[in-house]
C-alpha positions as CSV (number, residue, x, y, z in Angstrom):
1,M,330.1,84.1,235.2
2,K,333.4,82.0,234.7
3,N,333.9,79.5,232.6
4,C,332.2,76.2,233.7
5,Y,331.9,74.3,230.3
6,N,335.4,72.4,230.1
7,L,338.3,72.0,232.5
8,T,341.4,74.0,231.0
9,M,344.8,73.4,231.5
10,D,347.0,75.6,233.8
11,I,349.4,77.2,231.2
12,N,351.9,77.5,234.7
13,K,351.8,73.8,235.1
14,Y,352.0,73.0,231.5
15,S,354.8,70.7,230.1
16,P,355.9,71.9,226.5
17,I,357.0,69.2,224.1
18,G,358.2,71.6,221.5
19,K,356.0,70.4,218.6
20,I,352.5,71.2,217.3
21,G,350.6,69.4,214.8
22,K,350.0,71.9,212.4
23,N,351.8,73.1,209.0
24,H,350.6,76.5,208.8
25,L,349.2,79.0,211.0
26,I,346.3,80.3,209.0
27,S,343.4,80.7,211.8
28,L,343.3,79.6,215.2
29,S,340.1,78.0,214.9
30,A,341.5,74.4,214.3
31,Y,344.3,74.8,217.0
32,S,344.0,73.1,220.3
33,E,344.9,74.7,223.8
34,E,348.0,72.5,224.0
35,E,349.5,74.0,220.5
36,I,348.3,77.4,221.6
37,F,350.4,77.0,225.0
38,E,353.4,75.3,222.9
39,I,353.3,78.7,220.7
40,L,353.1,80.8,223.9
41,S,355.5,78.8,225.8
42,L,358.5,78.8,223.5
43,A,357.9,82.5,223.0
44,E,358.4,82.9,226.6
45,N,361.5,81.0,226.9
46,I,363.0,82.7,223.4
47,A,362.5,86.0,224.6
48,K,363.9,85.0,228.1
49,A,367.1,83.6,226.4
50,I,367.4,86.6,224.4
51,S,367.2,88.7,227.5
52,V,370.2,87.3,228.9
53,G,371.9,87.8,225.8
54,E,371.7,84.1,223.9
55,K,371.3,84.3,220.0
56,P,368.7,81.3,219.1
57,S,369.6,79.8,215.8
58,F,366.7,78.0,215.0
59,L,366.5,79.8,211.5
60,K,370.0,79.4,210.6
61,N,370.5,79.3,206.9
62,K,366.6,79.8,206.6
63,K,364.8,82.3,204.3
64,I,361.6,83.6,205.3
65,A,359.7,85.4,202.6
66,L,357.3,88.4,204.0
67,I,354.4,89.1,201.7
68,A,353.1,92.8,202.8
69,K,351.3,95.4,201.5
70,N,352.8,98.6,201.1
71,G,352.6,100.9,204.3
72,Q,352.5,98.0,207.0
73,L,356.0,99.4,208.6
74,S,355.5,98.5,212.2
75,Q,354.4,94.9,211.5
76,R,357.0,94.4,208.6
77,I,359.9,95.7,211.6
78,A,358.2,93.4,213.9
79,F,358.5,90.3,211.2
80,E,362.3,91.3,210.5
81,S,363.3,91.7,213.8
82,A,361.9,88.1,214.6
83,V,363.3,86.4,211.6
84,S,366.8,88.2,212.4
85,A,366.9,87.3,216.0
86,L,366.7,83.5,215.0
87,S,369.5,84.1,212.5
88,G,367.4,83.8,209.7
89,K,367.0,86.1,206.6
90,A,364.1,87.6,206.0
91,V,363.3,88.7,202.6
92,V,360.6,91.3,202.3
93,C,358.1,91.8,199.1
94,S,356.5,94.8,199.7
95,M,353.5,95.0,197.2
96,S,350.4,97.1,195.9
97,G,347.1,95.5,196.4
98,S,347.1,94.4,192.4
99,E,350.4,92.9,192.8
100,I,349.2,90.9,196.0
101,E,345.9,89.7,193.6
102,S,348.1,88.7,191.1
103,L,350.3,86.8,192.8
104,V,348.0,84.6,194.9
105,A,346.1,84.2,191.8
106,D,349.0,82.5,189.7
107,P,350.6,79.4,191.0
108,L,353.5,79.6,188.7
109,S,354.6,83.0,190.5
110,V,354.4,81.2,193.9
111,A,356.2,77.9,192.7
112,A,359.0,80.4,191.3
113,I,359.2,81.9,195.1
114,V,359.5,78.5,196.3
115,G,362.1,77.8,193.4
116,Y,364.2,80.6,194.8
117,G,364.7,79.0,198.3
118,V,362.1,80.4,200.5
119,N,361.8,78.3,203.6
120,A,358.1,79.8,204.8
121,L,355.8,82.4,203.9
122,V,354.8,85.2,206.3
123,V,351.6,87.1,204.8
124,Q,350.6,90.7,205.9
125,T,348.2,91.8,203.6
126,S,344.6,93.5,204.1
127,E,342.8,90.7,202.9
128,P,342.1,87.6,205.0
129,N,342.0,85.1,202.4
130,D,345.7,85.7,200.7
131,A,347.4,83.4,203.1
132,L,344.7,80.7,202.6
133,S,345.4,81.2,198.7
134,L,349.3,80.9,199.4
135,E,349.2,78.0,201.4
136,K,346.9,76.2,198.8
137,L,349.5,77.1,196.3
138,S,352.7,76.1,198.1
139,N,354.1,73.4,199.8
140,L,355.8,75.9,202.6
141,P,354.6,76.9,205.7
142,V,352.4,79.8,205.9
143,I,351.9,82.5,208.6
144,N,349.0,84.5,208.6
145,A,350.0,88.1,209.8
146,N,347.0,90.0,208.7
147,G,346.5,92.6,211.5
148,K,342.9,92.3,211.7
149,C,342.0,88.3,211.4
150,G,345.6,87.0,211.8
151,P,346.2,84.9,214.9
152,C,349.7,86.3,215.7
153,E,348.2,89.5,217.1
154,A,345.6,87.6,219.0
155,L,348.4,85.0,220.7
156,S,350.5,88.4,221.3
157,A,347.6,89.4,223.6
158,L,347.1,86.1,224.7
159,L,350.9,86.1,225.8
160,T,350.6,89.4,227.5
161,F,347.7,88.4,229.5
162,W,349.6,85.7,230.8
163,R,352.7,87.6,231.4
164,K,350.5,90.9,233.3
165,R,348.2,88.6,235.2
166,G,350.0,85.3,235.7
167,R,347.4,83.3,234.5
168,L,345.2,82.2,231.4
169,G,341.7,80.9,231.5
170,N,338.9,80.9,234.0
171,A,337.9,84.6,233.1
172,T,335.9,86.8,230.9
173,I,336.7,89.2,227.9
174,A,334.4,91.8,226.2
175,M,335.1,92.5,222.6
176,I,334.0,95.8,221.7
177,G,333.6,96.5,218.0
178,D,332.1,94.9,215.0
179,P,332.9,91.1,215.0
180,N,332.7,91.2,211.0
181,A,335.5,93.8,210.9
182,Y,338.0,92.6,213.7
183,A,340.1,90.0,214.3
184,D,338.0,86.5,214.6
185,S,341.3,85.0,215.9
186,F,340.8,87.1,219.1
187,A,337.8,85.4,220.0
188,Y,339.1,82.1,218.9
189,A,342.3,82.5,220.8
190,F,340.5,83.5,224.3
191,A,337.7,81.2,224.0
192,I,340.1,77.9,223.3
193,C,342.0,79.0,226.3
194,G,339.3,79.1,228.8
195,F,337.7,82.4,228.4
196,D,334.2,83.4,228.5
197,I,333.0,86.0,225.5
198,R,330.9,89.0,225.7
199,F,330.5,90.5,222.4
200,I,329.8,94.4,222.5
201,C,327.9,95.7,219.7
202,P,324.4,95.8,217.8
203,K,322.9,92.8,218.0
204,E,322.5,92.7,213.9
205,L,326.3,92.8,213.6
206,A,326.8,89.5,215.8
207,S,328.2,86.6,213.8
208,E,326.3,83.4,214.7
209,K,329.3,81.5,213.4
210,L,331.6,83.0,215.7
211,I,329.3,82.7,218.9
212,N,328.8,79.1,218.0
213,F,332.5,78.2,217.9
214,C,333.0,80.0,221.6
215,R,330.1,78.1,223.0
216,Q,332.0,75.3,222.4
217,F,334.5,76.2,225.2
218,G,332.5,78.3,227.6
219,E,329.7,81.0,227.5
220,A,329.8,83.7,224.8
221,D,326.8,86.2,224.4
222,V,326.1,89.7,222.8
223,C,325.3,92.8,224.6
224,E,324.2,96.2,223.4
225,D,324.9,98.1,226.4
226,M,328.7,98.8,227.5
227,C,328.4,99.1,231.3
228,S,326.2,95.8,231.3
229,G,328.6,94.0,228.9
230,L,332.0,95.2,230.6
231,K,330.6,94.4,234.5
232,G,333.1,92.1,235.9
233,V,335.0,91.2,233.1
234,D,338.9,90.6,233.4
235,A,339.9,91.8,230.0
236,V,338.6,94.0,227.1
237,F,339.5,94.2,223.7
238,V,338.8,97.0,221.4
239,S,338.7,97.1,217.8
240,D,339.5,100.0,215.9
241,D,336.5,100.0,213.6
242,S,334.1,103.0,214.8
243,L,330.6,101.9,215.8
244,G,329.7,105.5,217.0
245,E,329.7,107.1,220.4
246,K,327.7,104.5,222.3
247,F,330.6,101.8,221.4
248,V,333.3,104.0,222.8
249,L,335.3,102.7,225.8
250,N,335.3,105.6,228.4
251,E,336.3,106.2,232.0
252,N,332.5,105.5,233.0
253,A,332.1,102.3,231.1
254,Y,335.3,101.0,232.3
255,A,334.4,101.9,235.8
256,A,332.1,98.3,235.4
257,C,335.4,96.5,235.3
258,Y,338.1,98.7,236.4
259,G,341.5,97.0,236.5
260,A,340.5,94.7,233.8
261,A,343.2,94.3,230.9
262,I,342.9,96.6,227.7
263,F,343.7,95.4,224.5
264,H,343.9,96.8,221.2
265,A,345.8,96.5,218.3
266,L,348.5,99.6,217.1
267,P,347.9,102.2,215.9
268,V,345.5,103.7,218.3
269,S,343.6,106.6,217.6
270,A,341.8,108.3,220.7
271,G,338.0,108.7,220.3
272,V,337.7,105.8,218.0
273,G,336.7,102.9,219.9
274,I,338.7,104.2,223.0
275,T,339.2,107.5,224.9
276,E,342.6,109.2,225.1
277,T,342.4,109.0,229.2
278,L,342.2,105.0,229.0
279,I,344.9,105.2,226.6
280,D,347.1,106.2,229.6
281,N,345.8,103.9,231.5
282,P,348.3,101.6,233.3
283,N,346.4,98.6,232.6
284,F,346.3,99.5,228.6
285,Y,348.4,97.0,227.3
286,A,348.4,98.0,223.3
287,L,352.2,98.6,223.5
288,D,353.2,95.4,225.5
289,E,350.8,93.5,222.8
290,A,352.7,94.8,220.0
291,L,356.1,94.5,221.6
292,A,355.0,90.5,221.9
293,L,354.3,90.2,218.0
294,P,358.2,89.2,217.2
295,E,358.5,86.9,219.9
296,I,355.0,84.9,218.7
297,E,356.0,85.3,215.2
298,M,359.5,83.5,216.3
299,A,357.9,80.8,218.2
300,A,355.3,80.0,215.5
301,L,358.2,80.0,212.9
302,T,360.5,77.5,215.1
303,L,357.7,74.9,215.4
304,L,356.3,75.1,211.9
305,M,359.9,74.9,210.7
306,K,360.5,71.6,212.9
307,K,357.1,70.4,211.8
């Protein structure tokens, strides 16, 4: 059943105003549909400008620091590409878990980073609360780029759906996996933009808080059966946590929504959440989603730096 709770806007008719009312991008739970459209629209415009050889300079003379956990190479490259494309200076701080714990608990260390002339912080750590802690300790714009709970990956999926399907909203997305482990921002992003949500997982894992949030904007329910949960949906998000064979997206289950967009954050391990045959399906948009990530970060940094 399509969303009937509110009349969501048509992003194709939306006229961007070039600003948002937020100082940070920690979670999408407090963002409006208009603010999400601002980010998506600017990301699309920046991408088009770069594709014809233009060199946007929104971050000229700006230093953007990345606080990253060791080993998160692809996300680090996405961040550096984003800052460089906007003529900014990327300062990458690759740290161990204990070093990150010490930093987010030490106001003086954070004050020193601010004093070094850094203009914004991007946080790519494994702990969801690290970005929130740094936001409280600094007066800089902070972006949560956590691969599981961060909003950037979710916005990349929205941007990809818009590009591939030409619209947003009036649709349903199924989310396969443990809602306590994957990115809650995916549910926030799609719900705010007019998607009904089906969480496919054991009912005891369902997050009442997350479901109630989504129900402010449309329908949200939990289904333990893959085929029933996938019937007629327009998109599928697959988490990389393993709930066993019953919750692996395979060809038989996908037949219930054949042609639906499939999203999955990189890296992808065949057999963990999704079968190898579906990774080769033309509707599997994990690479497109990943390639949209720098564009989302460029747009978010530009809007936050304006604020």
